[in-house]
Structure formats: structure tokens, C-alpha cells
KOLKOL-903046 format. One line per 3 residues: number of its first residue (from 1); for each residue x, y, z of N, C-alpha, C, O. Coordinates in steps of 0.001 Angstrom, whole numbers, plus 524288, in hexadecimal, padded with zeros to 5 digits. Layout:
BEGIN
NUM	X/Y/Z/X/Y/Z/X/Y/Z/X/Y/Z ~ ... $
***
This chain:
BEGIN
1	271FD/C5BAD/D98A5/27041/C5E0A/D9D86/26C13/C5A95/DA00D/268A1/C5884/D9D69 ~ 26C73/C5A06/DA516/268D0/C56C9/DA808/2645A/C5A2F/DAA19/264F1/C5CCD/DAE17 ~ 25FE7/C5A25/DA765/25B66/C5D70/DA8BE/25729/C5A06/DAB23/25597/C5617/DA8DE $
4	25557/C5B91/DAFB8/2513B/C58A5/DB25D/24C75/C5C20/DB313/24CE5/C609B/DB4C3 ~ 247E6/C5A02/DB1C3/242DE/C5C71/DB302/240E0/C59B2/DB7DC/23FCC/C5503/DB7C8 ~ 24066/C5C9A/DBC05/23EA8/C5A56/DC0EE/238E9/C58C9/DC087/235B0/C5BC4/DBE91 $
7	237B2/C542B/DC25E/2325A/C523F/DC266/23020/C52C4/DC7EB/2312A/C4F70/DCB3C ~ 22D11/C56E7/DC8F8/22AE4/C579F/DCE34/22601/C545C/DCF3D/223DB/C5474/DD38A ~ 22443/C5176/DCB3B/21FF7/C4DD6/DCC0E/21AAE/C4FA9/DCA2A/21703/C4C8F/DC9FD $
10	21A2A/C54A3/DC8BA/2150E/C56A7/DC733/21511/C5943/DC1D6/210F0/C59D3/DBF70 ~ 21996/C5AD8/DBFF2/219D8/C5E0B/DBB3D/21961/C5ACF/DB646/21AE1/C563F/DB61A ~ 2173E/C5D4F/DB23A/21770/C5B23/DACFA/21CAB/C5CD0/DAAAA/21D64/C615E/DA94C $
13	22043/C592C/DAA3B/225A3/C5A79/DA8E1/226CA/C5A0B/DA30D/22B1D/C5B47/DA15B ~ 222FB/C5851/D9FF9/22413/C575A/D9A74/2255E/C5C62/D9786/228C1/C5C58/D941D ~ 222C0/C60B4/D98C4/223AD/C659F/D95EC/22944/C677D/D96A5/22BDE/C68E2/D92D9 $
16	22B23/C6786/D9B7B/23071/C6963/D9C6E/2346E/C6578/D9A4D/23890/C6707/D9867 ~ 2333B/C6079/D9A9B/236C5/C5C81/D988D/23798/C5D3E/D92AB/23C07/C5D52/D90CE ~ 23349/C5DCA/D8FC4/233C4/C5E3D/D8A17/235E0/C6387/D886A/23854/C63F5/D844D $
19	234F4/C678F/D8B8C/2374D/C6CA1/D8A55/23D41/C6C42/D8A8A/23FF2/C6E62/D872C ~ 23F4B/C698F/D8E7C/244F2/C68FF/D8EF1/24710/C655A/D8ABA/24B58/C6631/D88B6 ~ 24411/C614D/D8965/245B4/C5DDE/D8520/2462A/C60DE/D8004/249B3/C5FDA/D7CEB $
22	2429C/C6490/D7F1A/242D1/C67A7/D7A4C/247B7/C6B11/D7A10/24957/C6CB9/D75DA ~ 24A0C/C6C19/D7E98/24EF0/C6F0F/D7EC9/253B3/C6B8B/D7E0E/25826/C6D46/D7E9D ~ 252B4/C668E/D7CC9/256DE/C62C3/D7BA7/259BE/C60E3/D8090/25E3C/C5F31/D804A $
25	25718/C6139/D8506/2592B/C5EF1/D89D1/25607/C5A0A/D8B1C/251CD/C592C/D88FC ~ 25824/C56E4/D8E96/25593/C5209/D9023/254A2/C51F7/D9609/257C0/C4FC7/D98F9 ~ 2505C/C5458/D97C2/24F55/C548C/D9D5F/24D71/C4F51/D9F84/24B8D/C4BF3/D9CA5 $
28	24E02/C4EC2/DA497/24C0B/C4A35/DA769/2480A/C4C1A/DAB62/24908/C4FE2/DAE2E ~ 24398/C4990/DABAA/23FB6/C4AAA/DAFB4/240BD/C4704/DB448/24101/C4243/DB39B ~ 24151/C493F/DB8F3/242CF/C45E8/DBD50/24114/C482F/DC28B/240AE/C4CEF/DC32C $
31	24011/C44B5/DC648/23F6D/C4633/DCBBF/24375/C435C/DCF25/242DE/C4300/DD3E7 ~ 24789/C415D/DCC9D/24BB1/C3E9B/DCF60/24F99/C4286/DD196/251F9/C456C/DCE91 ~ 25059/C42BC/DD6B8/253D3/C46A9/DD909/25956/C469C/DD6CB/25B9C/C4AC6/DD601 $
34	25B87/C420F/DD5C2/260DA/C41C9/DD3BF/2613E/C43F3/DCE37/264F5/C46B8/DCCEE ~ 25D63/C42AF/DCAF0/25D62/C44B3/DC592/25CD8/C4AA6/DC5A0/25F83/C4D62/DC2B5 ~ 2596A/C4C97/DC8ED/25894/C523E/DC953/25D7A/C54EE/DCB62/25F1F/C58EE/DC947 $
37	25FC2/C52CC/DCF67/2645A/C551F/DD1E2/268EF/C5589/DCE15/26C06/C5934/DCE67 ~ 26960/C51D8/DCA89/26DD4/C51A5/DC6FB/26CD0/C5427/DC1A8/27002/C53A1/DBE19 ~ 26877/C56D5/DC117/26741/C5950/DBC17/26A48/C5E61/DBB67/26BFD/C60C9/DBF34 $
40	26AED/C5FF9/DB676/26D6C/C6501/DB53A/26991/C6985/DB564/26AEC/C6DE1/DB6E6 ~ 264C0/C686B/DB3D0/26087/C6C4B/DB3EF/25B9D/C697F/DB5CF/25A9C/C6502/DB466 ~ 2589A/C6C38/DB8FD/253D0/C69F4/DBB26/24F44/C6D95/DB9FE/24F9B/C724E/DBAD9 $
43	24B01/C6B5C/DB809/2463A/C6E5B/DB700/241F4/C6C4D/DBA95/24103/C6799/DBAE4 ~ 23F62/C6FEE/DBD4A/23B7E/C6E8F/DC141/23639/C70E0/DBFA5/234F7/C7540/DC133 ~ 23318/C6DFD/DBC87/22DD4/C6FD6/DBB33/22A28/C6EDA/DBFD0/22B4D/C6BAD/DC33C $
46	225C6/C7196/DBFDA/2222B/C70B6/DC428/21C8D/C71C4/DC2B6/21B47/C75DE/DC08B ~ 21934/C6E0C/DC3EB/21385/C6EA7/DC36B/21123/C6C8B/DC871/212D1/C687F/DCA6C ~ 20D3B/C6F46/DCA80/20AB4/C6D73/DCF43/20AFA/C718F/DD37D/20AE4/C763C/DD25F $
49	20B4E/C6FD5/DD85B/20B8D/C7363/DDCD0/210B4/C7293/DDFB3/212FA/C6E59/DDF6A ~ 2128F/C768E/DE277/21753/C75D5/DE58E/216E6/C7143/DE95C/21AA7/C6E57/DEA12 ~ 2125D/C70A2/DEBCB/211A8/C6C6E/DEF9A/21293/C671A/DED1B/21574/C63DF/DEF34 $
52	21019/C6633/DE89A/21078/C6115/DE618/215F9/C6009/DE41C/21803/C5BBB/DE4CD ~ 21869/C63EC/DE1A6/21D91/C6306/DDF63/221B0/C6280/DE3AB/2251D/C5F26/DE346 ~ 22170/C65B7/DE7BB/2253F/C6540/DEBF7/224C0/C5FF7/DEEB3/228AC/C5DAD/DF045 $
55	22002/C5E0C/DEF44/21F47/C58DA/DF19E/221E2/C54AC/DEE43/2246A/C511E/DF047 ~ 2213D/C5524/DE922/223B4/C5164/DE594/229A6/C51C5/DE5C8/22C5A/C4DCB/DE5DF ~ 22BAC/C568F/DE5DB/23159/C5738/DE62E/2337C/C54E0/DEB37/237AF/C5289/DEB3A $
58	230A0/C5581/DEF71/23240/C532F/DF46D/23253/C4D3C/DF40E/23616/C4ABA/DF5B1 ~ 22E2B/C4B00/DF1E8/22DD3/C454B/DF177/2320E/C4313/DEDEE/233ED/C3EB9/DEEC5 ~ 23390/C461F/DE9EE/23793/C445E/DE648/23D1C/C45AB/DE82A/240EF/C447E/DE57F $
61	23D83/C481B/DECCC/2428F/C49A8/DEF12/24592/C4D69/DEB76/24A48/C4CE0/DEAA5 ~ 242B4/C5127/DE961/24505/C54CC/DE59D/245BB/C5A53/DE7B6/2483A/C5D88/DE524 ~ 243A6/C5B83/DEC3F/243D7/C60EB/DEE1F/24979/C62B7/DEEDA/24AFD/C66CC/DECD1 $
64	24C85/C5FC4/DF1AF/251F6/C614B/DF2A2/25527/C612D/DEDA4/258AC/C6460/DECEE ~ 253F4/C5D7D/DEA26/256B4/C5D27/DE522/2560F/C623F/DE214/259D5/C6447/DDFE6 ~ 25152/C6445/DE1EE/25055/C692D/DDF22/252E9/C6DC0/DE1F7/25576/C70FF/DDF80 $
67	25244/C6E04/DE711/2546F/C7259/DEA16/25A5F/C72AE/DE991/25C95/C76F3/DE9B9 ~ 25CEB/C6E43/DE8F7/262A9/C6E27/DE8C1/264CB/C6DCC/DE332/2697E/C6D21/DE26F ~ 26160/C6E3D/DDF58/26300/C6DBD/DD9E5/2669D/C7248/DD869/2657A/C76C6/DD9B1 $
70	26AEE/C7125/DD5BD/26EF6/C7516/DD4B6/26F39/C76E9/DCF0D/27181/C7AFF/DCDF4 ~ 26CF2/C73FB/DCB7A/26CFE/C7585/DC5FF/26815/C78B2/DC4B7/2648C/C7903/DC7F6 ~ 267CA/C7B09/DC016/26327/C7E23/DBECD/25E23/C7AEE/DBEE2/25DE3/C76A9/DBCAF $
73	25A2F/C7D0A/DC170/25507/C7A9C/DC1D2/250F7/C7EA4/DC042/2513E/C8329/DC1E2 ~ 24D2F/C7D01/DBD19/24908/C8078/DBB43/243CD/C7E8C/DBD49/2420D/C7A4D/DBBDD ~ 2414C/C81A6/DC09A/23C03/C8089/DC265/23810/C8323/DBED9/23898/C87BD/DBD8F $
76	23415/C8032/DBD42/2300C/C8235/DB9BD/22ADA/C8249/DBC99/2292D/C7E4F/DBEB8 ~ 22847/C86D4/DBCAA/22325/C8799/DBF0D/2234D/C85F6/DC4D1/2261E/C8865/DC7DC ~ 22064/C81F4/DC66B/22090/C804E/DCBE3/22609/C7E8E/DCD6E/2279A/C7F33/DD1EE $
79	228F4/C7C59/DC9BD/22E5A/C7AEC/DCAE0/23188/C7F93/DCCB6/234B6/C7F12/DD048 ~ 230B7/C841C/DCA51/23339/C88ED/DCC13/23139/C8A7F/DD170/23451/C8BCE/DD4E2 ~ 22C16/C8A62/DD231/229D7/C8C3A/DD718/22BB2/C8907/DDBC9/22C1B/C8B15/DE01D $
82	22CCC/C840E/DDAF2/22E88/C80C0/DDF43/233F6/C821D/DE134/23583/C8052/DE563 ~ 236EA/C8540/DDE47/23BF8/C871F/DE030/23B51/C8B08/DE49E/23F0E/C8C25/DE76E ~ 2369F/C8D20/DE542/235AD/C912F/DE927/234C0/C8EC7/DEE8F/2346C/C8A06/DEF2F $
85	23459/C923F/DF26A/233C0/C9094/DF7D9/22E2D/C8ED7/DF91B/22D61/C8B0D/DFBF6 ~ 22A52/C91A5/DF6F3/224E2/C9106/DF8AD/22139/C92B7/DF44F/22286/C9636/DF147 ~ 21CA2/C903E/DF3F6/218B1/C91C6/DF023/2135F/C9235/DF2BA/211F1/C8EF8/DF5FC $
88	2107B/C9632/DF144/20B1F/C96B2/DF32D/207A1/C9258/DF128/20362/C9180/DF33F ~ 20956/C8F95/DED24/20622/C8B5D/DEAFE/205D4/C86BA/DEEBF/201C2/C8431/DEF1C ~ 20A07/C859D/DF17F/20A24/C8144/DF550/20CB9/C835C/DFA3D/21168/C82A7/DFB13 $
91	2099C/C85EF/DFD79/20BB8/C891D/E01BD/20E65/C85EC/E0600/21173/C880E/E090B ~ 20D51/C80EA/E0643/20FB3/C7DB8/E0A58/21485/C7AC2/E0875/21680/C775E/E0B3C ~ 2166B/C7BFD/E03C9/21AA9/C78FC/E0169/21F9A/C7C4A/E011B/21F86/C80A5/DFF14 $
94	223E2/C7A30/E0323/228F6/C7C90/E0251/22B11/C7A8F/DFD22/22B6E/C75D7/DFC45 ~ 22C70/C7E2B/DF9B9/22E48/C7C9F/DF48A/2343C/C7BE9/DF4B8/2366D/C7B22/DF8EE ~ 236D8/C7C2B/DF041/23C65/C7AE1/DF019/23FD9/C7EFF/DF2C3/2443A/C7DD4/DF45F $
97	23DE2/C83BE/DF334/24086/C87DD/DF639/24604/C8913/DF42F/24984/C8A6A/DF731 ~ 246B4/C8896/DEF1A/24BA8/C8A21/DECB3/24BED/C9015/DEC6F/25000/C9267/DED82 ~ 24797/C9286/DEB01/24735/C9836/DEB1C/2451C/C99B6/DF080/24066/C9A67/DF12C $
100	24888/C9A32/DF43F/246F0/C9AE0/DF9B2/2440F/CA004/DFA84/24581/CA410/DF85D ~ 23FEA/C9FBF/DFDB5/23CC6/CA44C/DFF2F/239D2/CA6B5/DFA96/237E6/CAB19/DFAF1 ~ 2397B/CA3CF/DF647/23682/CA5B3/DF1C6/231D2/CA21E/DF0F2/2323F/C9D58/DF15E $
103	22D5F/CA47A/DEFC3/22869/CA1A0/DEFF6/2255D/CA21B/DEAE0/22670/CA571/DE795 ~ 22184/C9EA4/DEA5E/21DF9/C9E8E/DE5E8/2189E/CA065/DE7CC/216A9/C9E8F/DEBC9 ~ 21646/CA40A/DE4E5/2114A/CA65F/DE669/20D32/CA579/DE233/20E77/CA48D/DDDA8 $
106	20843/CA5C1/DE3C9/2040F/CA560/DDFF1/20371/CAA94/DDD29/20440/CAEB9/DDF76 ~ 20200/CAA51/DD834/200B5/CAF07/DD542/1FC63/CB211/DD807/1F967/CAFE6/DDB1D ~ 1FC21/CB703/DD6E5/1F7CC/CBA48/DD8A8/1F297/CB7E5/DD6EA/1F1F6/CB683/DD25A $
109	1EEE5/CB76A/DDA82/1E9E2/CB4E4/DD951/1E689/CB7EB/DD571/1E294/CB5E6/DD399 ~ 1E809/CBCB1/DD430/1E4E4/CBFE0/DD0A0/1E5E5/CBE92/DCAE2/1E347/CC0B2/DC774 ~ 1E9A0/CBB21/DC9CA/1EAB0/CB9AB/DC469/1E911/CB404/DC378/1E882/CB0F7/DC724 $
112	1E853/CB2AF/DBE94/1E6A9/CAD65/DBD26/1EB21/CA990/DBDF5/1EF88/CAA77/DBC40 ~ 1E9E7/CA545/DC09A/1EDC6/CA12F/DC19D/1EBD1/C9BFC/DBF79/1E71C/C9B02/DBF73 ~ 1EF61/C98A2/DBDAC/1F503/C9987/DBD92/1F6A0/C9D6B/DB95D/1F3B9/C9E82/DB5B0 $
115	1FB52/C9F75/DBA07/1FDCF/CA275/DB5DA/1FF71/C9E79/DB1C2/2032D/C9B8C/DB28C ~ 1FCAD/C9E5E/DAD70/1FD7F/C9A36/DA99C/1FDDF/C9C86/DA42B/1FA8D/C9F9C/DA291 ~ 201F2/C9B01/DA156/202A2/C9CC3/D9C00/207CA/C9F9D/D9B55/20B5A/C9F1C/D9E86 $
118	2081E/CA29C/D9722/20CFF/CA522/D95A2/20D7E/CAA6F/D983C/209B8/CAD64/D9897 ~ 21235/CAB96/D9A0B/2133B/CB0AF/D9C5D/218F1/CB217/D9B7B/21C34/CAEBE/D9A5B ~ 21A11/CB725/D9C05/21F52/CB914/D9ADE/222EF/CB87A/D9F8F/22154/CB907/DA40F $
121	227DE/CB754/D9E5E/22BE4/CB6B3/DA25C/23024/CBAD1/DA164/23260/CBB29/D9D26 ~ 2312B/CBDEA/DA579/23523/CC208/DA52C/239AB/CC07F/DA8B7/238E6/CBFB2/DAD64 ~ 23E58/CC014/DA693/242AE/CBDF0/DA98A/24735/CC1CE/DA9F4/24793/CC59A/DA706 $
124	24AA0/CC0B0/DADB6/24F54/CC3C8/DAE5D/252F6/CC2E3/DA9BA/25364/CBE88/DA7BB ~ 25581/CC6F6/DA816/258DC/CC6A5/DA37D/25D31/CC2A0/DA445/25F79/CC22D/DA87B ~ 25E3E/CBFC1/DA024/262A2/CBC25/D9FDA/2623D/CB781/DA38E/2662A/CB4EE/DA497 $
127	25DA6/CB667/DA58B/25D4B/CB1B0/DA8BF/25DA6/CACED/DA52C/25B14/CACC9/DA11C ~ 260CA/CA908/DA69B/261C4/CA4AF/DA2F6/25CFA/CA16A/DA1A5/25CE5/C9EF2/D9D84 ~ 25902/CA149/DA4F2/25445/C9E64/DA393/2519B/CA0A9/D9ECD/24EED/C9DDB/D9BF5 $
130	2524D/CA5BA/D9DE2/24F5D/CA872/D99CE/252CA/CAA05/D952A/2517F/CADA4/D9246 ~ 25713/CA751/D9481/25A70/CA844/D8FF6/25758/CA757/D8AEB/254A0/CA368/D8A69 ~ 257C6/CAAF3/D873C/2551D/CAAB6/D821E/24F2E/CAB05/D8289/24C6D/CA966/D7EF2 $
133	24D32/CAD12/D86DC/24790/CADDA/D879E/246A3/CB3AF/D885F/24965/CB632/D8B68 ~ 242CE/CB5DA/D85AA/2419A/CBB6C/D861D/23EE4/CBC8E/D8B4C/23BA9/CB982/D8D25 ~ 24048/CC0FF/D8D96/23DA0/CC29F/D925B/237E0/CC3C2/D9128/236A6/CC648/D8D41 $
136	23469/CC1E8/D947D/22ED7/CC278/D9384/22C9C/CBE2B/D9024/22848/CBEAF/D8E1C ~ 22F88/CB9E0/D8F7F/22DA4/CB572/D8C6D/22928/CB2BA/D8F52/228AC/CB32A/D9415 ~ 225E2/CAFE8/D8C59/22150/CAD46/D8E86/222A5/CA7AD/D901B/2252F/CA4D2/D8D30 $
139	220E4/CA628/D94C8/22171/CA0D1/D96B5/21C2F/C9EFC/D98E9/218C2/CA225/D9A16 ~ 21BA1/C99DB/D9971/2169D/C9794/D9B04/21681/C967D/DA0E5/21A01/C93FB/DA308 ~ 2125D/C9875/DA376/211B5/C97EF/DA91E/20CB2/C94F2/DAA72/208E0/C9519/DA787 $
142	20CCB/C9242/DAEDC/207FD/C9076/DB165/20934/C8FC6/DB737/20BE0/C8C17/DB8C5 ~ 2072C/C936A/DBA69/20843/C934F/DC010/204AF/C9725/DC2DE/20277/C9AAF/DC07C ~ 2042B/C965E/DC7FE/20105/C99D0/DCB46/2042C/C9C27/DCFC0/20233/C9F74/DD2A3 $
145	20909/C9A79/DD059/20C6A/C9C46/DD49E/21170/C9E71/DD255/21336/C9CB7/DCE35 ~ 213BB/CA23C/DD509/21824/CA528/DD2D8/21C5A/CA621/DD6EF/21B66/CA5E9/DDBA4 ~ 22109/CA735/DD4FB/22528/CA969/DD846/2257E/CAF3D/DD713/22550/CB0D8/DD28C $
148	225F9/CB257/DDB27/2264D/CB800/DDA82/22BB1/CB97F/DD867/22F5E/CB668/DD8A2 ~ 22C1C/CBE39/DD65F/2311A/CC036/DD498/234D1/CC089/DD944/23365/CC296/DDD60 ~ 23994/CBE80/DD89E/23D59/CBE68/DDCEB/242DF/CBE59/DDAC1/243B3/CBEFB/DD610 $
151	2469A/CBD97/DDE31/24C1E/CBDA4/DDCA7/24D8A/CB92E/DD8FD/2517F/CB983/DD648 ~ 24A6B/CB500/DD8D1/24BA0/CB090/DD564/248AC/CB0DA/DD033/2494C/CAD69/DCCE7 ~ 24580/CB4DB/DCF6D/24288/CB577/DCA8E/24637/CB6B2/DC60C/24975/CBA3B/DC66C $
154	245B5/CB3BE/DC1C2/248AB/CB502/DBD00/2450E/CB65F/DB87E/246D6/CB84A/DB475 ~ 23FE9/CB562/DB925/23C18/CB6F7/DB52F/236DE/CB7CA/DB7DA/235BB/CB55C/DBBD8 ~ 233AE/CBB3C/DB5A0/22E9C/CBC6F/DB7F1/22A68/CBC7D/DB3C3/22B7D/CBD2E/DAF21 $
157	22593/CBBBD/DB580/220F9/CBBA8/DB216/21C9B/CBE90/DB4D7/21C4F/CBE97/DB9A4 ~ 21936/CC103/DB1C6/214E1/CC404/DB40C/20FBE/CC118/DB366/20E3F/CBFA3/DAF11 ~ 20D10/CC043/DB7C5/207AB/CBE5F/DB7BC/20518/CC06E/DBCB6/20577/CBE06/DC0DB $
160	20284/CC4D9/DBC3E/20074/CC795/DC0D2/2049F/CCAD8/DC375/203A3/CCF4D/DC4F7 ~ 20946/CC8AA/DC405/20DF8/CCB55/DC5D8/2129A/CC814/DC3EE/211E8/CC3C3/DC1EF ~ 2173F/CCA28/DC48C/21BD9/CC730/DC2E6/21D1E/CC2E3/DC6CE/21C96/CC3A1/DCB87 $
163	21ECB/CBE6A/DC4D4/220AA/CBA22/DC80C/2258A/CB7D5/DC582/226C4/CB908/DC104 ~ 22847/CB48C/DC864/22D0D/CB21F/DC657/22B9D/CADB7/DC296/22916/CA9ED/DC421 ~ 22D36/CAE35/DBDB4/22C4F/CA9E9/DBA06/23134/CA6A8/DB927/230ED/CA27E/DB6C3 $
166	235AD/CA87A/DBB0E/23A70/CA54D/DBB24/23DC5/CA711/DBFBC/23E0C/CABB7/DC0F2 ~ 24044/CA359/DC23F/24375/CA479/DC6D9/2488E/CA163/DC678/248ED/C9D82/DC3A6 ~ 24C70/CA332/DC95C/25156/CA046/DC9B5/2541D/CA17B/DCECA/25471/CA5FD/DD06F $
169	2561B/C9D68/DD141/259BA/C9DEE/DD5A6/25DD5/C99A9/DD50C/25CA4/C9504/DD568 ~ 262A0/C9B49/DD423/266EB/C978D/DD354/26592/C93DA/DCED2/26485/C95A9/DCA7E ~ 26595/C8EC8/DCFBE/2648F/C8AF8/DCB8F/25EC7/C89AB/DCAFA/25D60/C865D/DC7C6 $
172	25B6A/C8C30/DCE00/255C6/C8B2B/DCDCD/25314/C8F53/DCA73/252EE/C93ED/DCBD3 ~ 250F5/C8D93/DC607/24E15/C90E9/DC26E/24857/C8F43/DC28A/24725/C8AA9/DC347 ~ 244D1/C92FC/DC1D0/23F49/C9195/DC1A4/23C51/C9512/DBDF1/23D72/C99BA/DBD81 $
175	2387F/C92D0/DBB43/234FB/C95DB/DB7E3/22F5C/C9479/DB94F/22E0D/C8FE8/DBA0D ~ 22C10/C987C/DB9AB/2269F/C9795/DBAEB/22390/C95B2/DB62C/21FA6/C92F6/DB6BB ~ 2254F/C9721/DB191/222C3/C957F/DACBB/224A5/C9010/DAB23/22817/C8DCC/DAD9B $
178	2224F/C8E09/DA6F5/223B4/C88E1/DA4EF/226C6/C8986/D9FDE/22467/C8A52/D9BC2 ~ 22BFC/C8932/DA006/22EED/C89C5/D9B1E/22DA8/C8585/D972A/22DDA/C8677/D9274 ~ 22C5E/C80DF/D9906/22B3B/C7C86/D9574/2261F/C7D51/D9285/2250A/C7A85/D8EC3 $
181	222EE/C8125/D9436/21DFC/C825C/D9197/21E14/C87CA/D8F1B/21A07/C89DA/D8D8B ~ 222C0/C8A10/D8EC3/22341/C8F85/D8D20/225C0/C9030/D87C8/22804/C9446/D86A9 ~ 2255B/C8C3D/D847F/22731/C8CB8/D7F21/22D0E/C8D66/D7EB9/23003/C8B74/D81FA $
184	22EB8/C9034/D7AAA/23443/C90BC/D7972/23741/C936D/D7DD1/23BA0/C91D8/D7F0E ~ 234FF/C9777/D8030/237C6/C9A4A/D844E/2387B/C96DF/D891F/23C6F/C9746/D8BD5 ~ 234B3/C9389/D8A2E/23550/C8FD5/D8E70/239B1/C8BF8/D8D62/23C88/C8A73/D90F4 $
187	23A3B/C8A63/D887A/23E7F/C86DD/D870C/243C8/C899C/D87B3/2478F/C873B/D897D ~ 24408/C8E98/D863F/248D6/C9193/D8714/24A42/C919E/D8CDE/24ECC/C90E0/D8E47 ~ 24656/C927D/D9039/24773/C92C1/D95D4/24973/C8D8A/D97E5/24D2B/C8D6A/D9AF2 $
190	2470A/C8943/D9646/248E8/C8425/D97F5/24E76/C832A/D9607/251B9/C8122/D98EA ~ 24F85/C849B/D9126/254CD/C8406/D8F01/258AD/C8742/D9224/25CF2/C856D/D9363 ~ 25732/C8C08/D9369/25A9F/C8F6D/D9682/25BD3/C8CF0/D9BCE/2604B/C8CFF/D9D92 $
193	257CF/C8AC1/D9E53/258B6/C8844/DA35A/25C75/C83AA/DA2DF/25FF8/C8302/DA617 ~ 25BB2/C8089/D9EE4/25EF3/C7BDF/D9E41/2649D/C7D42/D9CE5/26823/C7A11/D9D9A ~ 26574/C81F4/D9AF7/26AC3/C83AE/D99A5/26D34/C8718/D9DE3/271A8/C88D5/D9D58 $
196	26A5A/C880A/DA20A/26C02/C8BCB/DA5F1/2701A/C897B/DA993/2701E/C84CA/DAAA0 ~ 2738E/C8CD2/DAB75/27717/C8B6C/DAFB0/2755C/C8E5E/DB489/272E1/C9278/DB421 ~ 276A0/C8C58/DB90F/27531/C8EFD/DBDE9/277EF/C9438/DBE11/27CA6/C9493/DBD31 $
199	274E8/C9852/DBF33/27716/C9D9B/DBF20/27A5D/C9EA4/DC3F0/27C81/CA2E8/DC487 $
***
């Protein structure tokens, strides 16, 4: 299988790379549009701000490549958030707009930010991302912005209120937590994604 980890220019990619290697796959880290376009599975990690990463994607000529990608793609943390239309974190930036009319909001200011550490994830029954994972399992988070519960929500987490901790629309999957930092259950989720077919 041809697995590509997208290099947006800011992320520390070693954790996700070695997590996939431990699953006996051989991923490639790349920002080459042709390599990305021809991959079987694409993983989009993200660290930084929407403004900085979108600028890098534009400079690397990757925006349209991602928007038109047809195979399963997994966005992690900011990588997931960039699938949305708009974020309060970078109010002047149009993001990838794959999830049209859906936005990213800041957590309620009355709680401690960032939301960092282990928290429970409750998912819809039989979703393929969560095969062999117990409902209410713990995953590792670090973020200050969230997607609200909506039609694309496949899992939710509580911190002050419920928010979307996993989303899916067609071949675009996203998780707000870091599976590569979430121990055995995170490895199960990555394995599930790599074995998934488009629903």
C-alpha cells in the first residue's frame, strides 16, 4: 500500500511516521503533489495555526491536490480542522472548505486552555475507525479550538461541553486527538484507517 504522510512544513512528523512503521507499513513523508495525488492513503498531521499552514499549502501548490483527493485521508488535530470552512483562530483565512459551511470555534473561556491530556471518546456504533476499540476509550488531546457536534460527527468528547472528536464526510476522516500519542488504542485507530475502504 502506498501511504503518504503529508508534510505541511511545520509539523513534527516523526511520531506519526514511527507509529505507522510499527504497524508494519512503510509510509513516505512528502510535500510533492504528484506523490500525494497518487497515494492510496494520505495522513495530514497539523501543528501551528491555520494561517501559517494554509500559506505553506498554497506555496507548495497542495490546496487543490488535497481538495480533490479521492482516496481515504485522515486529518489529525489541526490537519482535521483545516478541512473546515473557517476558524476563529485565523479569522481572515479561508481554509480547505471541504466541510462546507462548518466552522471551528474557540473553547468556552471559562475552562482551562489548551485542553491537554487524556480524555474519553464516545463514538457511533460500528464506525470503521473505531473497530476493536471500546466506546469511552481514552485518547490524547492538545488543542484550544473545536468543531461543534454536527451531521459529520462520528465521535464526541466532553470538556466543558461536548465537541466533535472525530468527523467524516465521504473519504475525508478527521480526529481531534493524536492517535500516534494515544498508546495501543491509538495504534488500533491508525490500523483501522489504513485498512478502511471508502464508505
